[in-house]
C-alpha positions in Angstrom: -32.2 -41.5 -17.7 -35.6 -43.1 -17.7 -37.3 -39.8 -18.6 -35.4 -39.8 -21.9 -38.1 -41.9 -23.5 -41.0 -39.7 -22.3 -40.8 -36.8 -24.7 -43.3 -34.0 -24.2 -44.4 -31.1 -26.4 -46.9 -28.3 -25.8 -47.9 -25.8 -28.5 -50.1 -22.8 -27.8 -51.3 -20.2 -30.3 -52.8 -16.9 -28.9 -54.5 -14.2 -30.9 -53.1 -10.6 -30.9 -55.7 -9.5 -28.4 -54.7 -12.3 -26.0 -58.3 -13.7 -26.0 -58.6 -16.4 -28.6 -56.3 -19.4 -28.5 -55.6 -22.8 -30.1 -53.9 -25.3 -27.7 -52.4 -28.4 -29.1 -51.1 -29.5 -25.7 -53.9 -31.9 -24.9 -53.6 -33.8 -28.3 -49.9 -33.5 -28.6 -49.3 -37.1 -27.7 -51.3 -38.3 -30.7 -49.6 -35.9 -33.1 -46.3 -36.3 -34.8 -44.7 -33.0 -34.0 -41.1 -32.1 -35.1 -39.4 -28.8 -34.4 -36.2 -26.8 -34.9 -35.6 -23.6 -32.9 -32.6 -21.4 -33.1 -32.0 -18.7 -30.5 -29.1 -16.3 -30.0 -28.0 -13.2 -28.1 -27.9 -11.0 -31.2 -30.3 -8.4 -32.6 -31.3 -10.8 -35.4 -34.6 -12.6 -34.8 -34.6 -16.1 -33.3 -36.6 -18.6 -35.4 -38.8 -21.6 -35.1 -40.0 -24.2 -37.6 -42.4 -26.9 -36.6 -44.2 -29.6 -38.6 -47.4 -31.2 -37.2 -49.0 -34.4 -38.7 -52.4 -35.9 -38.0 -54.3 -32.7 -37.5 -58.0 -32.9 -38.3 -59.4 -30.7 -41.0 -61.1 -28.3 -38.5 -57.8 -27.6 -36.7 -56.0 -27.2 -40.0 -58.5 -24.6 -41.0 -58.1 -22.8 -37.7 -54.3 -22.7 -38.0 -54.6 -21.2 -41.5 -55.8 -18.0 -39.8 -53.1 -17.6 -37.2 -50.5 -15.5 -39.1 -49.4 -12.8 -36.7 -50.6 -14.7 -33.6 -48.2 -15.6 -30.8 -47.0 -19.2 -30.7 -45.3 -20.8 -27.7 -43.5 -24.1 -28.0 -42.5 -26.0 -24.8 -40.6 -29.3 -25.1 -38.6 -31.6 -22.9 -38.5 -35.0 -21.1 -41.0 -35.4 -18.3 -44.2 -36.8 -17.0 -46.6 -34.3 -18.5 -46.7 -31.2 -20.6 -45.7 -28.3 -18.3 -47.3 -24.9 -17.7 -46.0 -22.3 -20.1 -42.9 -20.3 -19.2 -43.7 -17.6 -16.6 -40.4 -15.9 -16.0 -36.9 -16.4 -14.6 -38.2 -16.5 -11.0 -41.2 -18.8 -11.7 -41.8 -22.4 -10.4 -41.5 -23.5 -14.1 -37.8 -24.0 -13.3 -38.9 -26.9 -11.2 -40.3 -28.7 -14.2 -38.6 -30.9 -16.7 -39.6 -28.8 -19.7 -39.4 -25.2 -20.6 -40.8 -22.9 -23.3 -38.0 -22.9 -25.8 -39.7 -20.5 -28.1 -42.2 -17.6 -28.0 -42.7 -15.5 -31.1 -45.0 -14.4 -34.0 -46.3 -16.8 -36.6 -45.1 -15.9 -40.1 -46.3 -18.8 -42.2 -48.7 -21.8 -42.0 -48.6 -24.2 -44.9 -50.5 -27.5 -45.3 -49.1 -30.1 -47.7 -49.3 -33.8 -48.5 -46.5 -36.0 -47.0 -47.8 -39.4 -48.1 -49.8 -40.9 -46.6 -50.4 -38.0 -44.2 -51.2 -34.4 -44.3 -48.5 -32.2 -42.8 -48.8 -28.6 -41.4 -45.6 -26.5 -41.4 -45.4 -23.5 -39.0 -42.7 -20.9 -39.2 -42.3 -18.1 -36.6 -39.8 -15.6 -35.3 -39.0 -13.8 -32.1 -38.1 -10.2 -32.6 -38.9 -10.0 -36.3 -41.4 -7.2 -35.9 -38.9 -5.2 -33.9 -36.1 -5.8 -36.4 -38.3 -4.4 -39.2 -39.6 -1.2 -37.5 -38.0 2.0 -38.8 -37.9 4.8 -36.2 -36.7 8.5 -36.3 -36.4 11.0 -33.5 -34.0 13.6 -32.2 -33.1 13.7 -28.5 -31.7 17.0 -27.2 -28.5 17.2 -25.1 -29.0 16.3 -21.5 -31.4 13.4 -22.3 -30.7 10.4 -20.3 -29.6 7.1 -21.9 -32.4 5.5 -20.1 -34.9 7.7 -21.8 -33.6 6.8 -25.2 -33.4 3.1 -24.6 -36.9 3.1 -23.0 -38.3 4.9 -26.1 -36.6 2.4 -28.4 -38.0 -0.5 -26.4 -41.5 1.0 -26.6 -41.2 1.4 -30.4 -40.0 -2.2 -30.7 -43.2 -3.6 -29.3 -41.1 -6.0 -27.1 -41.4 -6.3 -23.4 -39.0 -4.1 -21.3 -37.2 -7.2 -19.8 -34.0 -6.0 -18.2 -33.5 -2.9 -20.4 -32.6 -0.9 -17.2 -29.1 -2.6 -17.5 -28.2 0.1 -20.1 -28.3 2.7 -17.3 -26.8 0.4 -14.6 -23.8 -0.2 -16.8 -23.3 3.6 -17.0 -23.3 3.8 -13.3 -21.0 0.9 -12.6 -18.5 1.6 -15.5 -18.4 5.4 -15.0 -20.0 6.0 -18.5 -22.0 9.1 -19.1 -25.7 8.6 -18.6 -26.7 11.8 -20.3 -26.3 12.7 -24.0 -23.7 15.4 -24.2 -24.4 16.9 -27.7 -27.8 15.5 -28.6 -28.6 12.4 -30.6 -30.6 11.6 -33.7 -32.1 8.1 -34.0 -32.8 7.1 -37.5 -32.9 3.5 -38.5 -34.4 0.1 -37.6 -35.1 -0.1 -33.9 -33.1 -3.3 -33.1 -30.1 -1.9 -35.1 -30.3 1.3 -33.1 -30.5 -0.6 -29.8 -27.6 -2.8 -31.0 -25.4 0.3 -31.7 -26.2 1.7 -28.2 -25.4 -1.7 -26.7 -22.0 -1.9 -28.4 -21.2 1.6 -27.2 -21.7 0.3 -23.6 -20.0 -3.0 -24.3 -23.2 -5.0 -23.7 -25.4 -7.2 -26.0 -29.1 -6.8 -26.7 -31.6 -9.3 -28.0 -35.2 -10.5 -27.9 -35.8 -13.5 -25.8 -39.4 -14.8 -25.8 -40.7 -11.3 -26.7 -38.7 -9.5 -24.0 -35.6 -7.3 -24.3 -32.6 -8.9 -22.8 -29.4 -6.9 -22.1 -26.2 -8.7 -21.0 -22.6 -7.9 -20.3 -20.2 -10.3 -22.1 -19.6 -13.4 -19.9 -22.3 -12.5 -17.4 -25.4 -14.7 -17.3 -29.0 -13.5 -16.9 -29.7 -12.8 -13.2 -32.0 -15.2 -11.3 -31.5 -18.2 -13.6 -30.3 -21.4 -12.0 -27.0 -23.0 -13.1 -27.5 -26.2 -15.1 -24.9 -28.9 -14.9 -23.8 -30.5 -18.2 -22.0 -33.9 -18.0 -22.0 -37.4 -19.5 -24.4 -38.3 -16.6 -26.9 -35.6 -17.5 -27.1 -36.5 -21.2 -24.0 -35.0 -22.8 -23.5 -36.3 -26.4 -20.0 -36.8 -27.6 -17.2 -34.4 -26.4 -17.5 -30.7 -25.9 -14.7 -28.5 -27.0 -13.5 -24.9 -26.7 -11.9 -23.4 -29.9 -9.1 -20.9 -30.2 -11.5 -18.0 -29.8 -12.9 -19.3 -26.6 -16.2 -20.5 -27.9 -17.6 -23.6 -26.2 -19.5 -26.1 -28.4 -21.5 -29.1 -27.1 -24.5 -31.3 -27.9 -26.8 -32.5 -25.2 -30.2 -34.1 -24.7 -32.8 -31.3 -24.2 -32.5 -29.7 -20.8 -34.8 -27.3 -18.9 -33.5 -23.8 -18.2 -30.9 -23.8 -21.0 -31.3 -20.8 -23.4 -29.2 -17.8 -24.5 -28.1 -16.0 -21.4 -28.4 -18.9 -19.0 -25.4 -20.3 -17.1 -24.1 -23.9 -17.5 -21.4 -25.8 -15.6 -19.6 -28.3 -17.9 -18.0 -31.4 -16.4 -16.3 -33.5 -19.0 -13.0 -35.2 -19.8 -11.5 -32.2 -21.6 -13.7 -29.2 -20.8 -14.6 -28.1 -17.3 -15.9 -24.8 -16.1 -18.8 -22.2 -16.1 -20.1 -20.8 -19.3 -22.9 -18.5 -20.5 -25.0 -19.9 -23.4 -24.7 -17.6 -26.4 -26.6 -19.6 -29.0 -28.9 -22.6 -28.7 -30.4 -24.8 -31.4 -33.2 -27.1 -30.2 -34.5 -29.9 -32.4 -36.5 -33.1 -32.1 -39.6 -35.1 -32.9 -42.2 -37.0 -30.8 -41.9 -40.1 -33.1 -38.5 -39.9 -34.5 -35.5 -37.8 -33.5 -34.6 -37.4 -29.8 -34.9 -33.9 -28.3 -31.4 -32.3 -28.4 -29.9 -28.9 -27.9 -26.7 -27.7 -29.5 -25.0 -25.0 -27.4 -22.4 -22.4 -28.1 -21.2 -20.4 -25.1 -18.4 -18.3 -23.6 -16.7 -18.5 -20.2 -18.2 -16.7 -17.3 -16.1 -13.8 -16.2 
């Protein structure tokens, strides 16, 4: 794997109006950037922590003002930093890197790490939605789609594939209208999570978009990624007594919660859906890795 030694990182900050931005992609090769990203298929926010060394004073001062901005971090092995993630059907899946995190900046801290100055950046995906309290009564006869669409709008997240809520009702013969009325009162992601469990699906925020998935069913339109010793598998994957796959691999494109992977190894073989992914690495130190937990495709 010759590309293993060509680690690439792109970091882009965009202001709330989508106009101003700070792009560290061009200078990333001269910066020591390390990162840890944890993403999941739950209603809890995904998180990113990154540390950047060698920033000049001007850039440090600019980054001190980006709390609440959107940050996107792309990483992988390849020949150049790639265009930022465009969607499941985009040509970005042809690249060797993907955006592994998109969310809101929560903290920027500058500190001395002798002999260098270090800038720590913390961000989350779905944190705003998780903290928004909502209250509304829906009369009997209201469609489930109306309720979930309203919750999505209140969350501030993109609609993603929220229509799956109604599609599940149609395919599983579940009622798509509220029989006796419904009062929503609570945090928006908790309320969406309760509705999801009632329909035996899962809901989460992925790169600022609502994602709804049936257990064991991957996100539509995402290519299957092969995982094997030849592709960069580290150690031996295993499946525990609850059916949870665990493996460690060099960072791969297209691998994120909801994506399908095919595992080919000595003891584990089969198709799985990624449930949790922890990405980590550094340009100058630790290799880019992803730790995956998943369940079998049904």
